[in-house]
N, C-alpha and C positions, 0 to 999 in steps of 0.2 A: 713402828712396825705395823704393817697392815695385817689384820686378822680376818680370815675368811671362814664364814659359816657355810657349810654345804647343805643344801636342801634338796631332797629327792622325793618327789611326789609319786605315789604308787597306788595303783588299783589293779588287783588281781594279776600281779607280776611275779608270783611265786616261783615260776620256772625260768625266770629271766633275771630277777633282781640280785641273785647270789653273785653274779659276775661283777655287777656294779659295786656291791658292798666290798668285795675283795679289792677292787681298784682304789677305793677311798679309805678303807679302814686303816687307821694309824698313819695316814699320809701326812708328811711333815708340813705341807703347804696349808693344811686345813686345821683351824682351831677346834671345830666341832662338826659333827655330821648329824643331821636330823632327817629322819624318814617320816613323811606324813602318809600314814596309812588311810587312804581315802575310802573307807567303808569296804575294804576287800572282803570277799567271801571265801577266798582260797587260803593257802598257807603262807601268804606274804609276811604276815606278822611273825610267824614262827621262824622264818628265815632271818628276819631282822634281829629277833631276840637272841640268836646265836652269837651276836656281836655285842658284848657288854658295853663297849665304849660308844656305841651308836644310840642316840636318843630316838624314841618313837613317839609321835603324836598320832593318836588314833581316835576315830569316831565311827559310829555304826553305819550311818547312811552315806552312800556315795554322793558327793556334792560336786564333783568335777574338778579339773586341774586348777582352775583359777582360784577357787575357794581353798584348795589344798596349799597353793602357793602362799596365800594370805596367812594361813595358819603357821606355815613354816617361817615366814617373815616375823610373825609375832613371837615365835619361840627362839629365834636366833639372837645371839649376843655379839657376833662379830661386826666389824665396821664395813665389811664387804660380804656379799651374798653370792654363792655359786649355786646355780640351779642346774640339776641334771635330770634328764628323763630316766625312768627306771627300765626302759626297754631297749637299751643300747647294746649292740653287738660289737666286739672289738675294742672296748674301752679298757685301758689299763692305767697304772700309775703314771706312765709317761704322758698320756693325754691330759691327766689332771695337772701335771706340771706345766704343760703347754698352755692350758687355759688360765692358770693362775699367774704365770711368770710375768706377763705384761703389767699386771696389777702390782705384784710384790716388788717389781723393779721400778715402778713409777712411770713406765713408758705410756700407759694408757689408763683411763679410768673405767673403761668397760671393755669386756671381751665377748665375742660371739663366735660360736663354732661353725665350721663349714664341713658337714659330714660327707662321706663318700656317696651316699644316696640322696643328698639334697637335690632338689629339682635341677635339671640341666641348665635352665636359665640362671638359677642362683649361682651355680658353679661357674658358669661363663662370666657373669658379672663379678663374682667374688664376694657375695653377701647373701646369706640365708636369713632374711630378717624375721622369720618366724621360728628360728631355731630355739629349741628348749634348753640348750646348754649355753650358759653365759655367766659372766660375773659382773655385778653392778655394785655401786656403793649403797650401803644400807639406808643412808639418809634419804636417798632418792624415793624410796617406797614406803618407809615406815609410817608416815602420816597418811598414807593412802590405803592402809589395810581395810578400813570399813568400806571403801569404794570397791576394792578388789573382791570383797566377799559378796557383793551384789552383782558383779559382772557375769556375763554368760560363761558357761563352763570352759570355753576355749578362747576367752578374750584377753588373757593375761599378758601374753607377749606383745600384742598390739598396744595395749595400754602402757606397758613399760617402755616400749619403743618411743611413744610420744613424749614420755617424761624425759627420756634420754635426749631427744631432739630439743625440747624446750630448755633443758639445762646445758645444752651444747657440750656434752661430754665426749672427749676423744675416744674412739673405738679402735681396737685392734682385732682383726679377723684371725682366728686360729684354724688353720686347715687340718682336718682330721681325715686323711685319706684312707685310714684303716678302720674307721668307725661308721656304723650305719645304725639307723633305728628300725625296729620291727614294724612293718606296716599293719594297719588295722585288719586287712583281709587275711594276713598271716596268723592273726590271733583268733579271729572269730568267724572266718569264712568270707567268701567273696561278697555275698549279698549284704550280710550284716556289716562287713567292713566298708562297703561302698556307702551304706547309710550313715555309718559313723563318720566317714570322711566328709560327706555332705553336711552333716550336723556341725562339724568343726567349721566349715566354710560359712554356714549360716550364723553361727555364734560370732565369728570374726566380723561379719558384715553388720552385726548389731552394734559393733564398736566403731568401725570405720566404714565409710562408703567405698566402692571400688576406686573412685578417683582419690579418695583419702589414702588408700593403700599405695597407689602409685606415688603420691606425694610423700608419704612416709618413707617409702623405699629410697627415694632420691634424697630425702632429708637425712637419712642414716648414712647414705653413701658420702655425703658431704663431710661427715664426721670421722670417716674411716682414715686412720693414720697409716697409710701405706702408699707407695708410688702408684699412681693411676692417672688416667687422662682427666684433665680438669673439666668440670661440668660447665655448661654455658651459664653466664651470669644470671640469666632469667630463671634458672633452676635453683638458685642458692638461697632463696627466702620463700617460706611458705606460710600461709595463714593457718590459724587453728583448724584442725581437721575433724574434731570430734562432732558426732551427731548431737543435736540438742532436741 
């Protein structure tokens, strides 16, 4: 039986995280739920403490999402890891079922969500490769915790994507037409939100080059276990994409 540990990384999500906690609390598909409180200065931790069955990993300084992911991985005991962003709107127990089912049934080894407000190009192609909501086998990342702790604040998904490609893990895309994430500008205003979005892009480009992103996207598409048009033979094998 596959056991799934759910990891939620949160920074100042006090007015949004309650809905996420309600969706996952006591969910039968989840062995445990871990919230990594990434140096929040609001009431995020207080909301989490209202759920006695949910574990909290906290530290004082905000270190960024990738570091929080690493701390969640270290704390998890399941053989699979479900990552959820803490700022989702429209998430319920049904969506948790959908994200977990391909793993628990053995149909796939990895799932990645496709949210309602994923970029139009991602929805057209059918893959949001930087989605923060996914399930992966724990063995894929456990030995890489020290590396994750040193990556840029927003480099975690790109790093994990490359591990998935190198391990050739079958992926199932889970369409969540009723779920969206709250954009940065909605949290902190347009100017600060724009700067935060640019910072995310810069962090990602420290992990992969623009060409590397394109190759990684195609590499993941090759692993998606669903009906789609076959990729040209020339696109089916890619060299290592990491910057050195």
